[in-house]
N, C-alpha and C positions, 0 to 999 in steps of 0.2 A: 503651192509648196511653202510649208511653214518652217521658219527657223527655230532652232533650239540650241541651248548650250548644254553639252554633256560635260559635267564638272568632275573630273577624275581626281580623287583625293586618296592619299595613303602615304605610308612611310616611304622615305627614299629607298629606291630599288625594289619596290613592291610590284612593279610591272605596269605602271600608268602609261609611260611613253610607249613601251613595246606594244601594248594592246591597242592604244589609240592609233599608232602607226599602221597596224594590221587592218584596222577598221577603215582607214582612208580610201584605199582602192575599192573596197566593197561599196561604200557609199557613193563614190564617184561613178562607179559602173551603173548605178541606179539613177544617174543624172542629177545628183545633189551637189550644191555648192558647199564646199568644205573649207574650213580654216583651222589650222593647228596652232594653238597657243601653248607653248611648252616652257616650263620654268627656266631651264638652262638658256634657251634662246631669248626669252623676254628679258632676262637679267643682263644680256649682252647689249641690249638696245634701250628698250622702254624704261627699264628700272635699274640701270647700271649704277645710279647714284645711291642705291639703297643697300644696307647691310642686312644682318639677320637678327636684329633685336625684334621683340614683339611688335613694336611700333613700325619698324621698317617692313616686316613681313605683312602686317596689316595694310600698309600703304601699297606694297607690291600687289596684293590681291585686289585692293580698291581700284588700282589702275587697270588691271586685267579685266575686272568686272565691267568697267566702263567700255572698254574695247569689245568685250563679249556682248554687251547689251546692244551696241551699235550694229554689230554683225548679225546678231539674232533677229533684230527687228527688220533687217534687210534680207530675210529668208535664207540665211546661211546657217549651216549646222557647224557649230563651234565645238571643237574637241580641245578642252582646256585641261592640261595636265600639270597640276601643282600640288605639292605636299599640302598646302593650305591647312596648317595644323589646328586652327582654332575654330570651334563650332560657331561662335557668334559672328565671326567674319564671313563664314560660309552662308550663314542664315541671311546676312545682309546682302550677299551676292545674289542669293536666290530671290530675295525680295526685289532687288533692283533690276535684275535681268528678266524676270517673269517666266519665260519658257526655259526652265532649268531642271535638269535631271542630275541628281547627285549619284555618282558612281563610286562606291567605296571599293578600292582595290586593296583587299585585305591580305596581309602576309605577316607571318610571325617575324619578330625581330631577328631571330636566328637565321631564317631563310633570307631576309634582306641583307644581313651581314655576309652570308655565303655568296649572294649574287653580286656583291659590290666590286665591280671591276676597277673603279677609280680609287679604291682604298680610302674612301671618306669615313666609313665607320671605324676602320683601324686608327685613323688619325684622331677621330673624335674620342675613341676609347683611350687613346694615349694622351688626351688633353690638348692636342694640337689644334683642334677646331672647337670653338665655343658655340653655344646655342645650336647644337646639332640635334634636330628632331629625332626623338626616340632614344637618345643617349643622355644629353644634358639639357634638353628642352622638351616640353610635353607634346604629344600628339593626342588630340581629343577625337576619338573615334566618332563617326556619325551615329546618331541615335535612330534615324529612320530614313536611310538612303533608298532611293527608288530601285537601285541595282547594287547588289553586293557580289563582287567577284572574289572567290577564295583561291588566290593564285598559288597557295601551298598545295592545293588538291585538284585544281582544274588546269587543263592545258590552255595555252593561249587561244587556240581555236575554239574551245568550249566557252571561254570568257567572251570572245568576240561574238559567237553565236548568241549568247545570252543577251548582249546589247542589241544585236540586230532584231531578235524576236521582240524585245521590249519596244523598240522603235516601230516595228510593224504593228504590234498590238495597240499602240497608242497614237496611230495616225501620222507618224513622222515619215514613214516609208510606205 
């Protein structure tokens, strides 16, 4: 049983958490050890001391990368769901973790705004939230992800199936 980190990246509200959460029971039913590392949860514990400047975002992902590397080398499938907006930091995470699959959860800004139940985009557009990815802070799309999920046009089930097939075809399942 080989560990791997599936690194879900995309705009806020693109579907990263929803898709990863649907994937968990499927992977567990196949006897896999799974850990979920989610941006909102990690920021409550491991990185609560960090803000949202570029330096703090990079430090956040650096810490998550370290944890992901430890889990992956111990044969755990890590589902890491983070906006992780900067290509260079994702490249460093890939290099450090080794067994790394970049999953680009692609959604239009308009769709992400429509899905936003917490009202974060509304606040960012009103100037109440600074450094909000996609509004007043950049999101650098992946240039060559292993998996692209087009959540504007795919159902959650289709996106999950795409990941499962990739894992099967590449010896992780």
